N, C-alpha and C positions, 0 to 999 in steps of 0.2 A: 613461549608465547607471552606477550606483554599483557599486563593486567589492564582491563578496560577502565577508562576514567569514570569517575563517579557520575551516575546518571545515564551511562551508556550500557547497552546490552552486549555481552560477549557472545559471539556466534559459537565459539568453541565450547564455552560453558553451557550454553543453551542446548546445543546438540548432545553434549555429554549428559546433561540432566535428563533429556528425553530418552537417552539410551539406557542409562543406569537406573533411573527411577522404576521403570517396569520390571527390570531384573531384580531389584531389591524388594519390590512389592510382591512379585511372584514367588520369591524364595520362601518366605514364611508359609504361603499357601501350599507350596510343594512339600514342606515339612509336615503340614497337617495331613495332606493326602497320603504321604508316605506312611505316616503313623496309622491311618485307617487301613491302608492296604496291608501293612505289616501285621496288624491285629487279625485281619481276615486270613492271611496266609498262615500265621501261627496257629489259629484256631482250627484249621482244616484237618490236619492229621489227628489231633487230639479228639476232635468231635467224632471222627470215624472210629477210633478205638473205643470211645465212650458208647457209641451206638452198637458196636459189636458186643460189648459187655451187656448192654441192656437187652439185646436179642437173645443172648445165651441164657441170661437169667429168666427171660420171658418164656423160653422153651421149657426150662425146668419147672417154672411156676405153672405152666399149662399142664404138664404131666401130673404134678402134685394135686392141683385143684380139680382135675378131671375125675379123680377117684373120690367119690363122695363119702365112702365109709372110712377113710383114713382120719385118725384123730388130728386135732389142730397141732398138738405138740409134735407129732411125727412130721407133719408138713413143715412146721417151722424149722425143725432140726435139719431136714433135707435141704431146705432153701438156704439156711445159714451155711451149710457145708458147700453148697454150690457157689454162694456169694464169696466165700472165703477164697475159693480158687480164682475168682475174677478180680478181687480187690488188688489195686496197684499202689498201695501206700508206700511212700518213700520220704526222703528228707525234704522234698519240695512240696508235694501235694498229698492230700488225703482223699480217699474215695468213700462215699456213702451210698446206701441202697435202701430201697423200700419196696415191699410187695404188699398190696392190699387185696383182700379177697373180693369175691363177687358181691358181697353184701357190705363192702367198705371196711371190713375188719382188717386189722393189721396182722399179716401173716409172718412178716419178718422185716428187720431193718429199722431205720430211724423213724421215730414218730414225728420229728420236727419238720420233715420235708412236707411242703404244702402240696395239696392236691390241685392240679390245674383245672380250670373251668373252661370246658370246650363243648361245642355242640357236636363235632365229629368225633366219634369214639368207635373202638372195636374194629378198626380197619387194619391193625397191625403195623401202622407206619410209625417210625421213630421220629419224634419231634424233639426240639431243643428249646430251652429257655434259660435266661439268667435269673438267679435267685440269690437270696441271702439265707445262710444257715449258720445260726449262732454268731451273728454279726460278721460273718465272713462270706465274701462273694463266691458263688459256686456256679458251675455250668452243669445243667441237668439235661439228661437224655431220658425220655419216658415214652411208653407206648401202652395202649389199652388192648388187653387181650379180647379176642372175639367172645361174645356171650355164649353161654352154654345152650345146648339144644333145648328148645321149649321155654327158654327164659331170655327174651330179647332185651330186657331192661337192666340186666346185671352184667357188669364187665369187671374184670380184674385189672389192676394197675401195677405196672412195674416201672420204677424210677431208679436211675443211677446218677449220682452227683459227684463232681470232682472240683476241688479248689483250683485256682487259676495261676499257681506259682510258675509252673513250667511254661505255660502259654505266655505270661508276661515276660519271662526271661528270654524266650525265643523271639518275641516281638521286639524286645530291646536290642537283641543282637542283630536283628535285621535292620533296625533303625540305625544302629551304629555303622553297619556295613554300607548303608546307603548315604548317610549324612556326613560321616567323617571325610569321604573324598570330596564332598561339596565344599567343605571348609577350605580345601586346597584349590578347588576349581574356581570358586567364586572370586577370590582375590586375583587369581591368574586371569580370569575373564575381564575383570576391571582394568588390569594393566594392559591387556591386549586391546581392549576397546580404546583406552587412552592413547596407546601407541598408534593404532589404526586411524583414529580421528586426527591426531596431530599430523600424521603422514598425509592424510587426505586433504587437509586444508593448507598444507605446505605451499602449494602453488599460489594461494592468496598472499601469503607472506612474501614469496618471491616477487609477485606482481607489485606488492606495496614497495619493496626495496627498489625495483626498477623505476617506479614512478618517482620515489623520493630522490633518486640519484640524477634525475633529469634536470637540465638547466631550465630556468624560468622562461627562457625564450624558445625552448624546444616544444613546439606544438604539433609535432609529427604524430601520426597514428601509432597506437600501441599494437605490436604484432599479436594477432589472434590465433596463430597456429599452435603456440605452445601453452595455451591456457585450457582448462577443462571445459567441457561442453556447457556445464551449468553456469560458468562464469563468462562464457563468450558473449551472451547478450549484454551483460554489464559492460564489458570491454568495448563492445560495439557502440553502446550508448555514449561512453566516455569519448570514443574516437569521433563520434558525430558532434559532441559538444566541443571537442578540440578544433574540429574543422570550422564550426560556426564561429568559435572564438577567434581563430586565426583570420577569418574573413573580416570579423568586426574590428580587430586590431589593425589589419591592413587598411580598412576603410577609414578608421580614425587617424592613422598615420598620414594617409593621403589628404584627409580633410585638414589636419593641422598644418601640413606643408602648404596646401593651397591658401589656408587662412593667413599663415605667416607671409606668404608671397603677396597676398592682396593687401595686407596691412602695411607692407613696405611702401606702397605708393603714397597714401596720405601722410604717413610719417616722414617719408623723404621730402614731400612737398613742404611740410612744416619746417623741417630742418633747413631746406634751401631758402625759404622765405625769411626765416629768422637770420640766417647768415647774410643774406642780401641786405636786410635792413641794418644789421650791425656794420657792414662795410660802408653803407651810405652814410651812416651816422659818423663813423670814424673819419671818412673823407670830407665831411662837412657838406655833402650834397643831399642830405636828407630833408627835402622839402615836404610840406604837409600833404601834397597831392600824392607823391610817391609813397609816403608812409601809410596813407589811407589805403592805397591800392595793395600795399604789402599786407596790411592788417586784414583786408578783405580776403585776400588769398589764404592767409593763415586761418581765417574763420571758415572758409570753404573746406580746407583740408581737415580742420578739426571736425566739421560737420560730417564729412565723408568717413572719417575714422570712427566717430561716434555711431554713425549709421551701421558701419561694418560690425562694430562690437555688439550693437543691439541685435543685428541679424544673426550673429554667431550665438548669442544667448537664446534667441528664439529657436534656432536650430537645435541647440542642446535640450531645450524644453520639449521640443517635438519628438526627439529621440528617447526621451525618458519614459521607459516602460511603466514606471510607477504612476504615471498620469492616469492610467486606466482606473486606478482605485478612487480617483477624485471625480469621476464622471457624475453628472447630474442632469436633470431635465433643463434644456436650454431652448429658447425660442429663437430659431435661426433668423426669422424676419426682424425681430427686435435687435439682434446683434448686427445685422447688415445695415439697418437704418442708423444705428449709433455710429458705425464706422463711416458711413457716407457723410454724416454730419461733421465728423472730425476732418474730413478731407475737403469740405466745401471751400474754406479759405484758400487752400493750395490750388484748387481747380479754378477759382475766380482769378487768382494771380496769374495763372497760365492761360486764362481765357478759354477754358474747356467746360463744356456743358456736362456736369456730373448729375446724374439722376438715379432715382430708385423706383422700381416697379415691384409690387407685391402687396401683401396684407399691410394695412397701415397701423391699426391699433394693436397693442399687446394682447396676445391670446385670441386675436380675431379668428384664426383658423387653427384648429387643433392639429392639423397635419403639417404644421411648420415647426412642431416641437420634436426634439430628438435628444437622446442621451449622449452627452458629450462633455468635454472639459472646456469650460467657458473661455479661459484665457487662450487656449490653443485655437479654438474655433474663431475667436475674434482676431487672432494673429493670422489665420488663414485668409479671412475676408480682407484684412488690412493689406496683406501682401498682394492679393489679386488686384485690388483697386490701385495700390501704389504702382504696380507693374503697368497697369493700363494707362495711368496718368503719365508715366515716364515716356511711353512709346506713342502716345497720341499727340499729334501736332496741335498748335494753337488753332482755335476755332473748331476743334473736333468734339466728339461726343463720347462719353463713357457712361454706361448704364449698368447698375447692379440690380439683379432681378432674383426674386425668390418665387419659385413655382411649386405650389403644393400639389400632391397627387390626390385626386378625388377618391382613389381606392385605398389610400393610407399605406402604401407600400414604400414609397421613397419621398424625399423632399429634395428639390433641385435648387442649387445656387448657380447663377450665371453672371459672369462679368463680361460685358461686350464693349469693344472700343472701335474706333475708326482709324487705328494706326496701320502700320505696314503689314501686319499679320506675321505669321510664322510659317516658313516653308515646310512642306510635308516631311522632308528629310530630317528636319531639326526638331520635330514636335516631341520626340522622346528625349532628345538630348537636353532640351531646355529645363528639364526637371532635375538634372544632375547639379550638384553643388558647384558653384563658381563658373558654370557654363553661361556664356552670353552669345546671343544670336549674332551671326556674321553680318557685316555691312551695316552696322548701327553705330551711331556716335553718342548713344545714350550712356550717361555716367551711372553705373550701378555696381553692385557687389556680386551679382550672379547667385544670390542665395534665396531670393524671394520665392521663386517657383519651386525650389528644392524644399523649402519649408512647407509650401502648400501640399506637395506630394507626400511629405512625411506625416503631416497632420491628417491628411485623407487616409493614409494607410492605418494610422492609429485608430481611426474611427470606422474602418471598414468601408470607406467611401471610394468612389471611382472618379478619377479626374480625366477629362478629355479636352483637347483643344482643336478647334476647326476654324475655317474662314467664315466670316459673316456673309461675304458676297463671293460667288464663284469667280475664280481668277480669270477664266477664259472670257467672261462677259464684262470685264471692267473697262470703263472708258479711259482714254489716255490720261495719265496722271492720277488715276483713281487708286485707291488703296482697298485691299480686301478686308482689312480689319481682322481682329482676333476675337474668338468667342470661347471662353473658358467655362466648362460645365462640370460641376461637382454633384454627384448623386449620392445622397446619404440614405442608407436603409433605415427603416423605422420599425423593424421587427423587434428591437430591444426596448423601444420606448414604452413608457407607462402612461396611458392616456389619462389616468386620474391625477398625475402629478401636476403641480402648479408650474407654470413657465418661470424660468429664471433667466435673467440677463446679466 
């Protein structure tokens, strides 16, 4: 596995950490629990032997103390002989005992053994405790003898103590028998986890190699049949991205091909007019009138080429998804009025009545403000009015209209003209790049309405086109006109923001 670059997380390392960290954390806890259990297991048999010795000594003490007329020395001697038969002194441990009489007098054994303080006495139950005898830890088994008849407050005490050497040795052997195999099993478990994890994520490495070996032009779907179920959603998302990218690239290729084809016409006109002027000058027939005509044609071709380039740039801006980050509050009425003013000279030149209907003063109606990118919004209005002026004959009328919604849900932009209108069969096609309506002699690039559709899509708006007048009721020679309607939603608009133009 390759090392992850600095700043990136390694999936292999992260999974390995989450698998090994609990193992390494639980191992010391397991050692502690094993030690406690080993101590308990080792103490069991020795405690039973110690209890048996305490009961045997207690029986002898009961016999001796029940005879009241026996002298103390005789009792001590009998108890010492009994204790001698029970003592288990060896190289590892030493045994101690103590017998106290019913009045608390020492009958036999060690005086250093402490007397336990308990409320429950005289029931004959063997109890255990840990104690210190001569700075050495011992395990003590003791029991209180039942009181003598007629004397409920006096009990004899028998204690047998043993050092902890054999217990510790047995616990150590148990620990060694349990822990030593773990020192072999733990590294083996780490190796097996590493191997299993490396094998488990191998399909990711194979998928990475398949993707790296692909050509840059290969945007076909990645096969999902040979990938793990956990990776299949990721591969599906990549395939969806590749499909969308393939469509985008195909659209761009088609767009560039159409743009190159459209630019050929004005550029070819420029070249032809320049060559014609050069031949006339070379032949000596270049009079001022013909040269002026040639220059006028060159100017028109240059203007068409510049218009085409500007339209292409507007189309590129409209397709830029980063424009959404530059949205701000814009007054649609103010933008529309400004664009109409810019087209007034052209409308006067073509003798077309260009007008505006809607709110007059900035901020006059709060329902004409929306969140949009100002440049794109202005470009949309500009292309709608430019399209209307191109297709409206002299003496016609073009009206730009902003209609606010009293309920504050939408704001409507309408551009109406008295031109030939658009046939119902072509109303969807006119929004495609470089498409131009049939049976028209209007000189255009075919990009204006495509820009309108793209800007509307970026702003979540809806664009429709209808006839201004029903075609079946037109008088002879009448035109239906075209009405373009754009509905902008206002759900994202902030009513407190100041309008911007």
